[in-house]
N, C-alpha and C positions, 0 to 999 in steps of 0.2 A: 504494500500500500504506500501511496505517496506520503512521505513524512514531513517534507519541508517545501515551502514555496519562498523563493527569493525574488524580491522586486527591486530591480536596479534602475538607476536613472540614465545610464547610457550603456552602450554595447560592450566596451572593454571592461566596464565595471561588472557587468553581468558575468563575463568570462572569468574575471579575477576572483569573484566570489564562488562561482560554480566549480572552479578547478580545485578549491580547497576540499570539496567533497569527492569529486571524481578521483582525485589523487589518492584517496583512501579506499577506493573500490566502490563508491556509491554510484549507482546508475543515474547519470545527470544529463539534462538536456536544456539548452538555451533556446528560447523562442522569441521572435520579434513581433508576434501577433498577440495583442492584448485579448483578443477574442478566442484564443486557443481553448479548445474544449478539454476540460480536465478528464473527461471520460476516456480520452486518448492517451492518458498518462500511465496506463497499465504497465507494470514492470519497472517504472521509474521510482527512485527513492527521492530525488530532488528535481524540482522543476524551477527554472530560472526565467523570469520575464524581463526582457529589456523594455521597460515602459516608456523610455525616451521622454523623461519629465524634466530634464535639466534646462532645456531651452524654451519651455512653454510657460504660459501664465501660471501664477500660483493656484488659481481656480481650476485650471485644467489638470495641473499636477495632482491636486487633491482628488479630483474626480477619478483620474486614472488609477491612483493607488487605492482609493476606496473600493472601486469596482473589482480590482483583482483580489484584494484582501477579502472582500465579502464573498467572492467566488470560492476562495480557499476555505473560509468558514463554513459555507453551505455544503462543501464537498467533504468536510470532516478532516481537513489537513490539520494536524496538531500544532505545527509551528510555522510562523511567518517571520522572515528576516527582511527588513528594509535596508538594502545596501545603499549607502551614501558615498559621496565623493570624499576621498581622504584629504582633499584640500578644502572641503566644506563649501564647494560651489553648488549652485542650484537652489531648488525650492525645498530645502530640508524641512523647515517648519510645517509647511502645508502638507508635505508628504507624510510626515509622522502623524499629523492630525488626522489625515484620511485613513491611515491604517488603524489608529486607535478607535475612531468612530465606527469603522466597519466591524470591529471585534467587540465594540461596546466596553472598552477598557478606559479606566480613569488614569492609569499610570503605565509607563513603559520605560525601559532602560535604553539609553543611547550611549554607546561606547565608540567614539570617533577615532581613537588612536590606531596607529599602525606602526608599532615600534621598530619592526624589521626594516621599514622604509624611512626611519628617522622622523616619524610624525607622532607626536605625543601630546597628551592633554594634562596640564598641570595647573591646579587651582582654578579649573574651569576655562583656562586659556589654552588654545590649540597652537602648537608650534610645528614648524616645518624646518628641518635642519637647524634647530635651535632658534629660529626666528619666528615671532608671532605671525600667524598665518596671513593677517591683513597686510603685513609688511613684506611678505614673501612674494614669490613669483605669482601666487594665486591672487594676490591683491592687485596685480597688474594684468590679469587675464583680460584680453580685449573683448570678450563676450560676456563673461560673468565674473567680474572682479569681486573678491571677498572684502566686505567693508569693515567687518569687526573680527577681532581675534578671540573675544570671549564667546564661547559657544552658546551660552544662554542669551546673549545679545543677538546673535544671529537668529536663533529660534524666535525670540520675542519680536524681531523685526518682520517676521513672516507669518506669525500666528499668535492668537491670544490664548491658545490651548494651554492649560496647566497640566502638570503631571508628567512632563517629559523630563526624566531624571538623567542628567549628564554625569558620566563617571570619568574621573581622572584615571589615566593609565600611562605608564612609562616603559613597561616591560610586558612580555607575553605572560609572565607569572602574575602580574597584576590583573591582566584580563582573565586568566584562568580562575583566579580567586573571585572575581566578579561573577563569572558564569556559574561557578559552583554555589555561590551565595544566593543567586537568584532563584534557584530551584525550578521545578517543573513549571509552575504557574508563571514565574517571572520570565522564563524563556519562551513562553507562548508567543510573545511579540517582542523582538529586540531590533536594534538598528546599529549600524556602524559600517565600516568599510571592509575590505577583504581581510584585514587583521583580525577582527573579532569573528568573522566568518570561519576562519581557520580554527579558532578556539571552539566555536560552536560545533564544528564538525567532529571534534574529539569528544566533547561533552555529551553530544547526542548519540554517541556510540557507533559512529561510522568507522569501521576498522577493516583494512584489507590491503592487498598488494597494490602498490602504485603501478599504473600501466607502463609498459616499456615504450621508449621513444621509437617510433617507426622509422624504417629506412626512408630517406628523402633524397632528392637530387642534390648534387654538390654545389650548384650555383645558387646564390642568394639574391633575392629580389625584394626590396622594400618599397612599399607605397606609403608616402608621407604627406599628410595634410596638416601637420601640427606646426604651430608657431611657438610652442613652449621652448624656453631657452635651453632646457636639458636636452631635448631632442635636437635642437639646432646645433648644439655642441657635438652631439653624437654623429650627425650627418657631416659636419665639417671635418671631424676626425676621420671618418670613413673616406671622404674625398681625398684627404691628405695622405691616406694609406692605400690609394690605388683603386678605390671603387669607381666604376663608371657613374657619372652623374647626369641624369636627364631631368630637365625642368620645363614645365609648361610656360609658355609665353603669357604675358599679362592678358592678352586678348583671349587665349585659349582658356585660362583658368576662370575668367569672369564672364564669359559668354554662356548664357543658358542653353544655347542651341548647339554648341560645339560637341558635347558628349554624344556619342552615337552617330555622329555625322560621317559622311564619306571621308572628310578631311581627318577626323579623329581616327578612323580605321586605318587610313593610309599612314598616319603618324605612328600608330602602333607597330606596323610592319617595319617602318624605317628605324624605330627605336630598338626593336628586337635585333635587327641586323647590326646596329651600332653597338649594342651591348655584347653580342657574341657570347663567348664563354665566361665573361667576367661577372663578378659580383656587381650589383647595381642598386642605385636609389632613384626612384621616380618621385619627384618632388613638385609641390605646387607653390612653394614659397622661397624663391631664391632671394636672399637678402640684397643682392645687387640690384634687384628690380623694385625695391620698396618705394622709391620715389615715383617711378612710372606707374606702379600700382595705385598709389594714392591719387595721382593725377587722373588716372582712368576712372577711379571710383567717383571722384568729385565731378568730373566732366559729364559722366553718365548718370549722376544722381542716384547711385546705388546705396541702399541702406545697409547697415552692418549685418543684419540677419540674412539679407539676400547674398551678401558677400560670403558669409559662412557657408550657406547652402550651395552656392555656385561653385565655390572652390572644392568642396567635398565631392560634388557630382563630377566635376571636370577631371580631377586626379584619378578618381575611381573609374570613370569612363575610359580614360587613357589606359589604366591598368587592365581593364577588361579587353581593350583592343590588343594589348600586348599578349595577354593570355590566349585570346582567340587566334592570334597569329602563330601560336605554337610554343609559347614560353614553357620551358621545363626547368623549374627552380623551386627551392624552398621559399615560400612566400612569407612576408611579414607586412603587417599593417599597423600604423601608429595612430591612435586617437579614436574615440568612440564614434564621432561623426563620420570619420573616414571609413571605418569598418562597416557601419550601417549602410553608407552609400555604396560601398563595394558589394555587399551582399544583395542590396537592392538591384545593382547593375547586373548581377548574374542570376537574379531571381531566386535567392536562397533565403529562407526564413527560419531555419533550424540549424544549430551547430552543436557539436558534441565536444565538451571540454575533455582534453586528454591528460595533460600534466603541466607542471611548470618547468620550463627549460632553465630559466634563471628566475630569481625572485622578482615577481612582477611581470614576467614574460610568460604568457600562457600559450600552449600549443593546443589547437582545436582542429576539428575536421569537418568538412562539408562536401556535398556532392554537386557537381556542375556538369551538365551534359553527359551524365552517366559515368563520370570519372571522379574518383575520390581525391580530394585535395587536402593538404595539411597547411595551416597558416598560423604563424606566430602573431600574437597581438600584445600591445602594451599601452598603458596610458602615456600621454606625452611627457609627464613629469617624472617618469621612473628611469633608473639605470645610470651606470657610470659612463664616462666619456667613450670608452672603448667597447661598449656593449655590442655594437654591430659587428665589429671584428670578431668578437667571441662567438657570436651566433653564426657567422659565416664560416668560421674556422673549424667548428666542431660542435656537435650536439651532445648534451648529457642529460640524464634523468635528474 
């Protein structure tokens, strides 16, 4: 019987949380359709919904989370986990309110820390690499900048719901003590990022053998739509160490009609020939083009949300063109928006988490045109500078 439903606010977050369970042998599935029929979940232990609530209005986020949580309650699923961003972006307050209302609860526990990724909560203040989150890279996010570092202030700015209890945690041991102290009833609804999800996987009794890393092609191909400075440094390091670098032009990445056009398909064939047998990055955000990009956005009157959507669709449309042209490589996609757009481009709405390759890097599988593909994913803010070289040079469980 289905034991747990996870509701994530973006695609990479869904996979980050889901893999904590699949790596312990739990049968897990990530779906992108909020209307997924739970009657189809037979044989699953954990079902993860990518609810895509980060970029929508607080009201829509509340409704999406309420609807999925109510569905879980009506189906008799004993546990619900609301997966939030480890940098506290998005509609956290309204999402937690929706989950509480759907279950009829007056209180719930929120544990936002992810100590393994140097994200901790101390005296109610959330820190990223030792810096209060509003002063970190997440406070400078071009789409959802975090305005407060005090977690309760973030929640209060988004909902007047009382009873959301924020827990401090600086180590995995802290989070384990919290989980054990909550007991069965307290674990019925909890929230946090992939950090506490990993603790929950153990406390709920999911134990088994971690899946083996499957055989994959030797060539590495990353699709990048992220502007996060961590990812930008990783891409620059890869370029400096011999990776082929392919970047969309300003017109390609901002035109709503370019993805799927004959010009896009032709570019895919040309880029595949250019890459040859090399490792490569397909990028939508060349820093050298930033001034031209800004000029194009201003001259065409494009709003920031349209920019985000157009860039995701363009870079993933380009990736689909390269794949359709015959790319044989181990794939990687960075950023939840980019991954969702890529899966939309290839018509996939279900993925199976396999394991973590590196901390924060999830390997998952999907089927496209009758062929099974494996793809690595990560949030834009995860990983050391040389991460891409490690992933290209060798895989490990």
